[in-house]
C-alpha positions in Angstrom: 20.8 -63.8 23.9 22.1 -61.6 27.0 25.2 -60.2 27.0 25.7 -58.5 30.8 28.5 -55.6 31.4 29.7 -55.5 34.5 33.1 -54.2 36.4 33.3 -57.3 38.7 33.2 -60.3 37.5 32.7 -62.0 40.6 29.4 -60.3 41.2 28.1 -60.3 37.7 28.6 -64.2 37.3 25.8 -65.3 39.5 23.4 -63.4 37.2 24.9 -65.2 34.2 24.7 -68.6 35.6 20.9 -68.0 37.2 20.2 -66.6 33.4 21.7 -69.8 31.8 19.8 -72.2 34.2 16.3 -70.8 32.9 17.4 -71.3 29.2 18.8 -68.1 28.2 22.1 -67.5 26.4 24.1 -65.5 28.7 27.9 -64.0 28.4 29.5 -61.4 30.1 31.0 -58.8 27.8 34.5 -58.3 27.7 35.6 -61.3 29.7 37.4 -64.5 28.7 36.2 -67.9 30.0 38.9 -67.6 33.0 36.9 -64.5 34.2 40.0 -62.0 33.1 39.1 -58.9 31.6 39.9 -58.6 28.2 38.2 -55.0 27.4 38.8 -51.6 28.7 36.2 -49.2 29.9 36.1 -47.3 26.5 35.5 -50.5 24.7 32.5 -51.4 26.7 30.9 -48.0 26.3 31.3 -48.3 22.7 29.6 -51.6 22.7 26.8 -50.3 24.9 26.5 -47.7 22.2 26.2 -50.6 19.4 23.3 -52.2 21.0 20.6 -51.9 18.5 17.5 -53.5 20.6 17.2 -53.2 24.6 19.7 -51.7 27.1 18.7 -52.1 30.9 20.9 -50.9 33.8 21.2 -49.1 37.0 19.3 -45.4 37.0 22.3 -44.0 39.0 25.2 -45.0 36.8 26.0 -42.1 34.7 28.3 -44.6 32.8 25.0 -46.5 31.8 22.8 -43.4 31.4 25.1 -41.3 28.8 25.2 -45.1 27.0 21.4 -44.7 26.8 21.6 -41.3 25.6 24.0 -41.3 22.7 23.8 -45.1 21.8 22.2 -46.8 19.1 19.4 -49.0 21.4 15.9 -48.1 20.6 14.7 -48.4 24.3 16.6 -48.1 27.6 15.3 -49.3 30.8 16.9 -47.6 33.9 16.1 -49.2 37.0 16.3 -48.4 41.1 15.6 -50.7 43.9 13.7 -49.6 46.9 15.2 -51.3 49.9 15.4 -50.2 53.3 18.9 -49.6 53.2 18.2 -47.4 50.1 15.9 -45.4 52.1 18.3 -44.8 54.9 21.1 -43.6 52.0 18.7 -41.5 50.3 15.5 -40.5 52.9 13.9 -38.0 50.6 13.2 -41.2 48.6 15.5 -40.4 45.4 15.5 -43.4 43.2 16.1 -41.3 39.9 18.0 -38.3 38.9 15.6 -35.8 37.4 15.5 -35.8 34.0 13.3 -33.1 31.9 12.4 -35.0 28.5 9.4 -32.7 28.0 11.2 -31.1 25.0 12.2 -34.1 23.1 9.3 -37.2 22.5 12.1 -39.3 21.3 13.7 -39.6 24.5 10.7 -39.9 26.4 9.7 -43.0 24.3 13.5 -44.1 24.5 14.1 -43.8 28.2 12.5 -46.0 30.3 12.5 -45.6 34.3 11.6 -48.5 36.5 11.5 -49.0 40.3 11.4 -52.3 42.0 11.0 -53.2 46.0 12.7 -55.5 47.5 
């Protein structure tokens, strides 16, 4: 089962549809069947904190990063996309904020940074 979290139902719905077409049970957290939002940002944050296994999110989202730090998930995959538009926006090649986990082996294992090319 995959639960997607997003502020914008119209941009999240195609991901749900694609996952469902490949056989996954996918839903959007905090939205009813009509697409109306039924939760607040605080409730969504608490939901992310409660996920026990793995969460995946955008590396540039402070909302996601704090949920990854503070939450119960055993693994947090933070991703960024290397694209021509991104290279124009960040010419120095910044795809992730700088994090120093050298003193915390638990965070070193929990936080995984992934870069994908488009």
